[in-house]
N, C-alpha and C positions, 0 to 999 in steps of 0.2 A: 419424234415429233414432225408431223407434216408442216409444209411451208404455209398452208392455212391455220393451222394451231399457232405457228410461230407469229403470224401477224395478228391473229386475235389477241395472243398475249401481250404483243407490243401496243395493240390498240387499248387494252384494258389497263396496262401499266401507265400508259401516256394519259388516259382519262382519270385514274385517280391521283396523277401527279398533279395535273391542271385543274382539275375540279375545284379546289379552293380558290384559285385566281378566278374562275369563272364566278363563283360564289361571291367575291369582293366585287367584280364588275355589275353583277346583278343588284347588290346592295346599293351601290352607289347609283346606279341607273334609276332604281325605283325610289330611293330617297329623294332625288330631285323632284318627283312627281307626287310625292306623298305628302299631305297636310301635315302640318308639325302636330304632335299631340304629345300628352305626357306619357311617361313610362308607365306601363301597368302595373298594378302591385304584385302580380306574380313574376316580375322579372328576376327578383332576388332568387328564387327558386331554380328559375331556369339558369342563372348565372352559376349556382352551387353546383347544378348537373354538369355544366360546362366544365368546369374546374375539376369536378371529380372525374370526368372523361378524360380531362388533359393528364391527370395524376395515372389513370388506369391505363390508357392507350399503350405506353411503351411495355407496361408490365404484361398486358394481353397479347401484344404482338411477340414478345419473347417466350410467353407461355405457350403461344400456338405452334411456335417454331420449335420448341423443346418437345411438345407432345408428337409432331409430325417425325421428329428425329427418333424418338422411342417406339415408334411403330415396328412390328416384327418384318422382317425382310420379306416375306410373302405378301403382306399388304402393301408395302411400299412398291412393290413390282406391279401391283394392280392400279395405281395411281396413273390414269392416262397422262396427265400432263406433267407428272413428275413432282417429287416432293419438294423441290427448291423452287419451283414457279408457284406451287401452292403457297408455301410459306410466305414468300414474297407478296402475293396478292392479298392473302389474309392480314398480314401485318400492315400493309398499306391501308387497308380496309379499317382497320382498327385506328390507325391516326387519323382517317378523314372522319369519324365519328363526332368529334368536338365541332368541326366546321359544319356538319350536318345538323346539328341541333342549334347552333348558331344561326342557320338559315331558317330552320323551322320557327324559332322564336321571333325572328326579324318578320316574318310573314305574318305573324299574328299580333305585331305591335311593338316588338322590341326595336331599340335603336340599332342603326346600322355599325356602331362601334362594336358590337358584339360579334357581328359576323367578320369584321376586320380582324379581331384579336383571335377569334378562334380559328379563322381561316389560315391566318399567318402561322399559328402553331402547328395546324394539319400541314400545310405546305412544307414548313421545316422538317416537321417529324418523317412525312413520306420522302423527302429529299434525302435524309439521313438513312431511312430504311433501304431506299433505292441504292445508295453508297455502300450500305453494309451486305447489300445482296448483290453487289456488281459483279461478282465471279459468275452469276447466273447468265449475263449476256456476253460474257468472254467465250472466244471459242478456245478449245483445248489446243494445247502445242501438237499433239498427235492428229487430231482432226479440226481443222482450221474453221471449217464452216458450218458444222452441224453438231451442236451438243445435244444429241437426242436421247431417248429415255429407253430404257430396258435394253441397251445394246443396239439399237437400231440406228447406226451411225454411218454417216458417209465421209468419205475423205476428199469429196470432190470441192474444190473451191469455187467461188463466184468471183468473176473478174469485176472489181469496183472502179468505176471511173474517178481518177485522180482530180480530174478538172472540176467535177461536181464537189467533190470533198473541199477542195480550195474555195469554191464559191459559197457553199455553207459557211466556212470559217468567216470569210470577209462579211458575209451577211450578218453573222452573230456579232461581229465588232461592231458594224455599222447601226445595228438594233440597238447595241448597248449605248453608242454614242447618241443616240435620239433618245433613249431612255433616262440618261443621267439629267439632263436639263429638266425634264418633268419632274424627277423625283426632287430634285431642288426647289423647283416651284411649289411643290406640296408642302415640305418641310418649311418653307419660309412664308407660307399662306399666301402665295401670290395668285393672281388671276390664272386660270387654266389655259394653258397654251392652245388648246382646241378649242376654247370658247365656252362650252357649257361643261358641268361637272360630269354628266353622263356620257358624252362623246369622250371626254379625256380619260375617264376610268375604263372606257373601252380601249383606247389607243395604248393607255399604260399596259393594261392586262396582255394586249397583244405583242406588245414590245417584250415583255417580260417572256411569254411563251416562245417568241421567236429567238430570243437570246439563249434562253435554256434549251429549246428545241434544235436549234442549229449546231449549238456546241456538242450537246449529247449525241446527235446523230453522227458528228464528226469523229467523236470518240468511238462509237460503235464501229465506225467504218475503219477506224485506225486499229481495234482489236479485231477486225475481220469478223465480227460477232454475227451469228445467225439470225440476230433481229436488226441488222444493219439495213437490209432491204425494205423491211416493214417501216422502220423508223424513218428511212428517207421518203417513203410515199406518203407518210402522215406529215412530215413537216412539210413537204413540197405543195401538199393540198392547203396547208395553212398559209404558206407563202404566197397564194394566189391573192389573199386578200390585202397585201402589201404592194401597192402600187407606186411606181414601175418596177422597182428592182426586184421585190419578191415574185412578182407576176411573170417577169422575163426568166428567172431562175426555174419557176415552176414549169412554164413552157418547155424550157430547155430539159428539164428532166421528163416530162411526158413525151416530148417528140422524139428525143435522142436516147439520153441515159438510160431510162427505164427499159426499153427494147434491148438495149446490149446487155445491162446486168441480168435481164430475165431469161435470156438465151443461154 
């Protein structure tokens, strides 16, 4: 697997994982600007469909995984991205379908609660599927930095900056400390810390992404995964939005660490 394909795979995996959180933010943002209306008559059918997808999604993910494993060795060798990666992406996409239906229903009149519930299930499902397929992002003991496909394996290791790994760990903890009061405020029905509901939902989703993204990247770097560099590039781009701590870390990554790890 080439570096470009590795980075694209990491981007797709991150997009699938964070898509439900983005859906939640959009629902909260648009709800504040939408005129209150009664739920449409067809909402019950949309909810039945969503519940059905919640039930079917895990079975579909396992079914696709099993079908890929049953392919003949000749066909497996022709899969450019590798069977493990394909099983991961297709399974994650299966778990994302309830959130997608919830967003579509919301855009045509359903309440935001449908998006919140469906997206929460999708996020937890994709998180579970990522944990189940965690072997995909680990480097093997024999070849620590490239778990490539069809025997095209490189044993060359990539030097990873320990200081940036520590910085990401600290930022993950700080983001969690900023996130907890907002979760408490929501559960107690208090006034949004950021002022408006839309801004609060954006900040809440951003902190969740930062916590998960920083700690996931730290874990990948600890495993010396082939996805570590791509994950660090993605989370560093997101950190730019977190002024001033994340912005400083992102500049440090772009100016010093990235060049060192790419060479």
